Every structure is written in structure tokens, then in C-alpha cells.
PLY file of the C-alpha trace (Angstrom):
ply
format ascii 1.0
element vertex 283
property float x
property float y
property float z
element edge 282
property int vertex1
property int vertex2
end_header
-54.92 73.66 95.74
-53.53 72.88 92.26
-51.62 75.47 90.20
-54.46 75.49 87.67
-56.88 76.76 90.26
-54.62 79.69 91.04
-54.53 80.98 87.47
-56.87 83.44 85.81
-57.79 80.68 83.39
-60.14 79.37 86.06
-60.82 82.41 88.26
-61.07 85.65 86.28
-62.13 87.50 89.44
-62.38 86.62 93.09
-64.49 89.69 93.67
-64.77 91.68 96.87
-66.45 88.99 98.93
-69.06 91.53 100.09
-72.08 89.56 98.84
-72.77 85.84 99.36
-73.16 85.31 95.59
-70.94 83.60 93.01
-71.29 82.78 89.33
-70.16 79.98 87.07
-70.07 80.08 83.27
-69.00 76.58 82.13
-69.87 76.55 78.42
-68.37 79.68 76.82
-64.90 78.26 76.18
-63.79 77.78 72.58
-60.27 76.36 72.95
-59.73 72.76 71.88
-57.45 70.79 74.19
-54.69 68.70 72.52
-56.41 65.52 73.70
-59.40 66.26 71.41
-57.91 66.55 67.88
-61.15 65.30 66.29
-62.59 68.77 66.85
-59.83 70.58 64.96
-60.81 71.67 61.48
-64.56 71.50 61.97
-66.47 74.43 60.43
-67.19 77.26 62.83
-70.97 76.93 62.59
-70.77 73.27 63.62
-68.11 73.75 66.28
-70.01 76.62 67.88
-73.51 75.16 67.56
-73.88 74.10 71.21
-71.36 76.50 72.76
-72.71 79.28 75.01
-70.81 81.70 72.82
-70.28 85.22 74.23
-72.13 84.53 77.51
-68.96 85.36 79.43
-68.67 88.64 77.50
-72.31 89.51 78.14
-72.06 89.18 81.90
-68.47 90.23 82.48
-69.02 94.05 82.78
-71.65 93.56 85.48
-69.63 90.88 87.27
-66.66 93.25 87.47
-68.77 96.29 88.41
-70.55 94.37 91.19
-67.28 92.66 92.20
-68.85 89.24 92.07
-66.57 86.20 92.02
-66.93 83.93 89.00
-65.42 80.82 87.49
-65.23 80.07 83.79
-63.08 78.07 81.41
-61.37 78.41 78.04
-62.05 74.78 77.07
-64.66 73.72 74.55
-67.62 71.81 75.95
-67.56 69.19 73.15
-64.16 68.06 74.49
-65.02 68.22 78.19
-68.45 69.35 79.34
-68.14 70.82 82.82
-71.89 70.63 83.39
-71.68 66.85 83.44
-70.26 64.26 85.80
-66.89 62.71 85.07
-68.70 59.39 84.71
-71.16 60.67 82.07
-69.44 58.73 79.27
-70.34 55.61 77.27
-68.82 53.06 74.89
-69.12 55.49 72.01
-66.99 58.12 73.74
-64.56 56.16 75.97
-63.39 52.67 75.13
-64.15 50.18 77.88
-66.86 52.31 79.49
-69.40 50.38 81.55
-72.17 52.51 80.02
-73.69 51.24 76.80
-73.38 53.10 73.49
-75.89 55.92 73.30
-76.19 56.37 77.07
-74.40 59.74 76.99
-74.19 61.06 73.42
-73.86 64.58 74.85
-72.23 63.70 78.12
-68.77 64.65 79.34
-67.55 64.08 75.77
-69.95 64.97 73.00
-70.13 62.27 70.33
-72.94 64.14 68.53
-74.53 67.59 68.50
-78.08 68.44 69.56
-79.09 68.23 65.91
-77.51 64.80 65.43
-74.24 65.65 63.63
-71.50 63.20 64.49
-68.50 64.69 66.30
-66.31 61.78 67.46
-65.04 59.38 64.80
-64.15 56.80 67.45
-64.03 56.31 71.20
-60.91 57.59 72.99
-58.79 55.39 75.21
-58.77 55.48 79.00
-55.46 57.39 79.16
-56.75 60.21 76.99
-59.95 60.36 79.03
-57.94 60.74 82.25
-55.82 63.48 80.67
-58.95 65.44 79.71
-60.22 65.18 83.27
-56.88 66.38 84.61
-56.56 69.29 82.18
-60.17 70.51 82.03
-62.63 68.94 84.44
-60.93 68.70 87.84
-59.36 72.19 87.88
-62.70 73.86 87.09
-64.52 72.13 89.90
-61.62 72.68 92.29
-61.91 76.36 91.45
-65.65 76.36 92.16
-65.02 75.00 95.66
-62.14 77.40 96.21
-64.27 80.45 95.31
-67.27 79.18 97.26
-65.16 78.87 100.41
-64.00 82.45 100.00
-67.55 83.77 99.50
-69.16 81.85 102.39
-66.70 79.59 104.19
-67.81 76.00 104.57
-67.36 76.22 108.36
-70.09 78.85 108.67
-72.28 77.86 105.70
-75.70 76.51 106.62
-79.36 76.77 105.68
-79.80 80.12 107.42
-76.56 81.52 106.01
-76.28 80.08 102.51
-74.01 80.58 99.55
-76.00 81.76 96.51
-74.79 80.52 93.14
-75.90 81.37 89.58
-74.89 79.03 86.74
-75.15 81.02 83.49
-75.81 79.61 80.02
-77.41 80.35 76.65
-79.83 78.31 74.56
-81.09 78.12 70.97
-84.31 80.00 70.33
-86.04 76.82 69.11
-85.90 73.38 70.71
-84.23 70.71 68.53
-85.32 67.11 68.17
-82.88 66.19 70.96
-84.51 68.60 73.43
-87.65 68.27 75.53
-89.40 70.89 73.36
-88.64 70.09 69.71
-89.65 72.91 67.39
-91.03 75.10 70.18
-90.14 78.79 70.53
-88.52 79.55 73.85
-88.78 82.29 76.46
-86.06 84.94 76.75
-84.82 83.39 80.00
-85.30 79.88 81.30
-84.63 79.85 85.05
-84.21 76.45 86.68
-83.66 74.93 90.10
-84.30 71.21 89.54
-88.00 71.69 90.26
-87.26 73.20 93.64
-84.46 70.87 94.72
-81.38 73.08 94.16
-82.54 76.34 95.79
-85.06 77.78 98.18
-88.37 79.06 96.85
-87.39 82.57 98.01
-84.12 82.69 96.04
-85.86 81.22 92.99
-88.60 83.82 93.13
-86.00 86.59 93.44
-84.26 85.42 90.25
-87.58 85.15 88.42
-88.47 88.68 89.56
-85.08 89.95 88.39
-85.68 88.64 84.89
-89.19 90.05 84.71
-87.99 93.42 86.00
-86.01 93.83 82.76
-88.96 92.88 80.58
-87.68 89.40 79.73
-90.19 86.66 79.05
-89.35 84.12 81.74
-89.98 80.37 81.96
-89.48 78.36 85.15
-87.95 74.89 84.89
-88.99 74.41 81.25
-87.57 73.12 79.01
-84.46 73.03 81.21
-84.56 71.97 84.84
-80.85 72.50 85.43
-77.79 70.38 84.71
-75.23 68.51 86.70
-73.93 71.72 88.25
-77.29 72.59 89.81
-77.82 68.93 90.68
-74.39 68.54 92.33
-73.93 71.88 94.08
-77.47 72.96 94.81
-78.10 71.58 98.31
-80.10 74.17 100.25
-80.10 72.19 103.48
-76.30 72.29 103.41
-76.26 76.03 102.73
-75.53 76.01 98.97
-78.28 77.29 96.66
-77.81 77.01 92.87
-79.98 78.32 90.05
-79.37 77.93 86.32
-80.18 80.75 83.90
-80.45 80.11 80.15
-80.46 83.20 77.89
-82.13 82.98 74.47
-79.42 83.37 71.81
-81.64 85.26 69.40
-81.37 88.20 71.82
-77.69 88.77 71.00
-76.44 86.63 68.12
-77.14 85.41 64.62
-77.88 81.76 65.32
-76.80 80.65 61.85
-73.43 82.42 61.66
-72.85 82.23 65.45
-71.71 85.84 65.39
-72.95 88.68 67.65
-75.65 91.08 66.44
-74.07 94.51 67.02
-77.39 96.32 67.17
-78.69 94.26 70.14
-75.61 92.77 71.79
-74.86 95.81 73.95
-78.50 96.26 74.84
-78.77 92.66 76.02
-75.46 93.02 77.85
-76.89 95.98 79.75
-80.15 94.18 80.51
-78.57 90.99 81.85
-76.21 93.16 83.88
-79.19 94.80 85.54
-80.68 91.35 86.22
-77.47 90.43 88.09
-77.56 93.73 89.98
-81.20 93.20 90.97
-80.30 89.82 92.46
-77.02 90.84 94.09
-78.39 93.92 95.81
-81.38 92.12 97.31
-79.65 89.16 98.90
0 1
1 2
2 3
3 4
4 5
5 6
6 7
7 8
8 9
9 10
10 11
11 12
12 13
13 14
14 15
15 16
16 17
17 18
18 19
19 20
20 21
21 22
22 23
23 24
24 25
25 26
26 27
27 28
28 29
29 30
30 31
31 32
32 33
33 34
34 35
35 36
36 37
37 38
38 39
39 40
40 41
41 42
42 43
43 44
44 45
45 46
46 47
47 48
48 49
49 50
50 51
51 52
52 53
53 54
54 55
55 56
56 57
57 58
58 59
59 60
60 61
61 62
62 63
63 64
64 65
65 66
66 67
67 68
68 69
69 70
70 71
71 72
72 73
73 74
74 75
75 76
76 77
77 78
78 79
79 80
80 81
81 82
82 83
83 84
84 85
85 86
86 87
87 88
88 89
89 90
90 91
91 92
92 93
93 94
94 95
95 96
96 97
97 98
98 99
99 100
100 101
101 102
102 103
103 104
104 105
105 106
106 107
107 108
108 109
109 110
110 111
111 112
112 113
113 114
114 115
115 116
116 117
117 118
118 119
119 120
120 121
121 122
122 123
123 124
124 125
125 126
126 127
127 128
128 129
129 130
130 131
131 132
132 133
133 134
134 135
135 136
136 137
137 138
138 139
139 140
140 141
141 142
142 143
143 144
144 145
145 146
146 147
147 148
148 149
149 150
150 151
151 152
152 153
153 154
154 155
155 156
156 157
157 158
158 159
159 160
160 161
161 162
162 163
163 164
164 165
165 166
166 167
167 168
168 169
169 170
170 171
171 172
172 173
173 174
174 175
175 176
176 177
177 178
178 179
179 180
180 181
181 182
182 183
183 184
184 185
185 186
186 187
187 188
188 189
189 190
190 191
191 192
192 193
193 194
194 195
195 196
196 197
197 198
198 199
199 200
200 201
201 202
202 203
203 204
204 205
205 206
206 207
207 208
208 209
209 210
210 211
211 212
212 213
213 214
214 215
215 216
216 217
217 218
218 219
219 220
220 221
221 222
222 223
223 224
224 225
225 226
226 227
227 228
228 229
229 230
230 231
231 232
232 233
233 234
234 235
235 236
236 237
237 238
238 239
239 240
240 241
241 242
242 243
243 244
244 245
245 246
246 247
247 248
248 249
249 250
250 251
251 252
252 253
253 254
254 255
255 256
256 257
257 258
258 259
259 260
260 261
261 262
262 263
263 264
264 265
265 266
266 267
267 268
268 269
269 270
270 271
271 272
272 273
273 274
274 275
275 276
276 277
277 278
278 279
279 280
280 281
281 282
């Protein structure tokens, strides 16, 4: 295990190990790695546009109270998106890539935002790409496996004794032109399992019930079906069930300033905490 995996940068809490449930929060980081200088100096509203800002703060009290293990990161998703594959790059982001320009505009490296603003002035070289993987990508996913093995060891993990995994995100209240639902108003929670591929129907229904129990308007697998994390880790037959939860940002932040709304932030924090508790105590 690398030194990075052992630090609190990647594992804020290993939890008690009492419940077979773990959490990942891959998109709340705001730090810009030195290998991504093109992001330095961008205005806050642009830099934070696609970040799941404050999601880690919203869930942290409940994660600590329930003693659930979780993995997060301090690194900005525009520089290294942990909900992508390492190979999700193209000629516009990494020089010499086998993938044509435009294949992954919002892949591992974001060359443009979800509203079309350009982020990368030029493709980075192969050496810089490898450094980003080494600093940001590989340690996070090593930590995910490390925590998973503590929660339900691989040797005893199977379909009848699975590891349950929630991948937590936030989303804009309206779909942009780059989304599947341009201009559409969204539910409070979008809960996804790759159309049934990344979790059992029973676990999926439990998470849906948890959201509804707190009065959230819930959508299943629309407009998000899950990302690379659900796609990669969610393998129910192998004893790993993964569900993605997207929280509507209008419930806790001003979407223009990207700052929290004090009058509703704590209320939403309490509500999502109870959603986690509902799930954790019924597994």
C-alpha cells in the first residue's frame, strides 16, 4: 500500500467496520495540483461550476456519527476526474492520445465545462499526464480498494455477502446543453445504478425509499445512470454493489455564486444524514 493511501488525505475515516457499507465522494476537492497550472487564476464561479462543492461537508457529520468508512480527495476534478477511467483522454487533453479530439472533453482531464467554456489552452504532454495519475488518480482508487477490503474482505465477499457502496455527488438544478436533459428541472435526488447493472434491485429500492422517507423528490437513473465508479466497482455477482446519488445543488447553495445558503444548508445536511442512517441501519 502506498504512503498516500495511509494518509487522511485519502481516508478521512476508516469507521468502525460494523456495517458492510462504504462511501466515496470523488468530486468535492478544490485544490489544484502543480501539474495543472492552467486552472490557477480562473474566477471562482468558473472553477467551481462543475465541482460537487460542499458535498463532503454535507455528509460528514452523519458519516462520523454512523462510523461509516469513506474516501474523498482534495484534488479538483477539472485536473483529474476520479469518476473517469485513466484512459478517458483525447488529443485535446493529452498529446499523442489515440483518442480523437472531442472524444473526452470532460474526461479524466476537463478541456471544457458542461456549459462549453474552454479550460485547457493546450494538450499536456505524456509525462505530465503520468504525474497527475500518480499524484491524484491511483492513490484514490488504491484507497477505495483498501477500505473495501476492511469493510468486507475480498476473501469472504460474494453475492450473498456483498459490500454496499454509495458514491455521492451533487448536480445543477437544470440540465445544461451538454447533459441528457438540457433545460429540464431536476429532482432533489437522482439515484442511479447503471440501469440495474451495478446493484441489486433490493439495495436500489432501499436507497430510493431512504430518499423518499425524507421527502425528497427522487428520480431513478435519469438523467444520470452512474459514472465510471459505479460502472467499474458495481459488480453484484462479485459481491460489490454500488449506487450513485446526485443531490440537487439548489437545496444547499447559490448556484451562481457557488456559496452555501445558510438558511437551508444545515437543514439539507440533517436530511441527507437521515437518508444515510436509513440505509445504514437497514442493511
